[in-house]
mmCIF file of the C-alpha atoms, coordinates in Angstrom:
data_MODEL
# 
_entry.id   MODEL 
# 
loop_
_atom_site.group_PDB 
_atom_site.id 
_atom_site.type_symbol 
_atom_site.label_atom_id 
_atom_site.label_alt_id 
_atom_site.label_comp_id 
_atom_site.label_asym_id 
_atom_site.label_entity_id 
_atom_site.label_seq_id 
_atom_site.pdbx_PDB_ins_code 
_atom_site.Cartn_x 
_atom_site.Cartn_y 
_atom_site.Cartn_z 
_atom_site.occupancy 
_atom_site.B_iso_or_equiv 
_atom_site.pdbx_formal_charge 
_atom_site.auth_seq_id 
_atom_site.auth_comp_id 
_atom_site.auth_asym_id 
_atom_site.auth_atom_id 
_atom_site.pdbx_PDB_model_num 
ATOM 1  C CA . UNK A 1 1  ? 125.804 126.690 79.845  1.00 0.00 ? 1  UNK A CA 1 
ATOM 2  C CA . UNK A 1 2  ? 122.140 125.844 79.418  1.00 0.00 ? 2  UNK A CA 1 
ATOM 3  C CA . UNK A 1 3  ? 122.862 122.144 79.857  1.00 0.00 ? 3  UNK A CA 1 
ATOM 4  C CA . UNK A 1 4  ? 124.676 122.850 83.100  1.00 0.00 ? 4  UNK A CA 1 
ATOM 5  C CA . UNK A 1 5  ? 121.710 124.725 84.502  1.00 0.00 ? 5  UNK A CA 1 
ATOM 6  C CA . UNK A 1 6  ? 119.384 121.876 83.540  1.00 0.00 ? 6  UNK A CA 1 
ATOM 7  C CA . UNK A 1 7  ? 121.707 119.334 85.184  1.00 0.00 ? 7  UNK A CA 1 
ATOM 8  C CA . UNK A 1 8  ? 121.929 121.385 88.357  1.00 0.00 ? 8  UNK A CA 1 
ATOM 9  C CA . UNK A 1 9  ? 118.149 121.717 88.433  1.00 0.00 ? 9  UNK A CA 1 
ATOM 10 C CA . UNK A 1 10 ? 117.716 117.959 88.076  1.00 0.00 ? 10 UNK A CA 1 
ATOM 11 C CA . UNK A 1 11 ? 120.253 117.377 90.839  1.00 0.00 ? 11 UNK A CA 1 
ATOM 12 C CA . UNK A 1 12 ? 118.397 119.725 93.141  1.00 0.00 ? 12 UNK A CA 1 
ATOM 13 C CA . UNK A 1 13 ? 115.126 117.935 92.409  1.00 0.00 ? 13 UNK A CA 1 
ATOM 14 C CA . UNK A 1 14 ? 116.759 114.566 93.133  1.00 0.00 ? 14 UNK A CA 1 
ATOM 15 C CA . UNK A 1 15 ? 118.215 115.828 96.396  1.00 0.00 ? 15 UNK A CA 1 
ATOM 16 C CA . UNK A 1 16 ? 114.814 117.201 97.389  1.00 0.00 ? 16 UNK A CA 1 
ATOM 17 C CA . UNK A 1 17 ? 113.163 113.842 96.703  1.00 0.00 ? 17 UNK A CA 1 
ATOM 18 C CA . UNK A 1 18 ? 115.866 112.078 98.712  1.00 0.00 ? 18 UNK A CA 1 
ATOM 19 C CA . UNK A 1 19 ? 115.293 114.386 101.650 1.00 0.00 ? 19 UNK A CA 1 
ATOM 20 C CA . UNK A 1 20 ? 111.553 113.741 101.487 1.00 0.00 ? 20 UNK A CA 1 
ATOM 21 C CA . UNK A 1 21 ? 112.164 109.981 101.411 1.00 0.00 ? 21 UNK A CA 1 
ATOM 22 C CA . UNK A 1 22 ? 114.525 110.174 104.372 1.00 0.00 ? 22 UNK A CA 1 
ATOM 23 C CA . UNK A 1 23 ? 111.968 112.230 106.292 1.00 0.00 ? 23 UNK A CA 1 
ATOM 24 C CA . UNK A 1 24 ? 109.254 109.659 105.597 1.00 0.00 ? 24 UNK A CA 1 
ATOM 25 C CA . UNK A 1 25 ? 111.580 106.872 106.736 1.00 0.00 ? 25 UNK A CA 1 
ATOM 26 C CA . UNK A 1 26 ? 112.265 108.774 109.919 1.00 0.00 ? 26 UNK A CA 1 
ATOM 27 C CA . UNK A 1 27 ? 108.540 109.184 110.566 1.00 0.00 ? 27 UNK A CA 1 
ATOM 28 C CA . UNK A 1 28 ? 107.913 105.501 109.827 1.00 0.00 ? 28 UNK A CA 1 
ATOM 29 C CA . UNK A 1 29 ? 110.629 104.472 112.262 1.00 0.00 ? 29 UNK A CA 1 
ATOM 30 C CA . UNK A 1 30 ? 108.752 106.363 114.974 1.00 0.00 ? 30 UNK A CA 1 
# 
């Protein structure tokens, strides 16, 4: 149960970083 919460937290952090990277790429393209 604890491991699952840690994994979900890591996944959310990764998805946040990916969204930030995609936003930066969008800004760079303009």
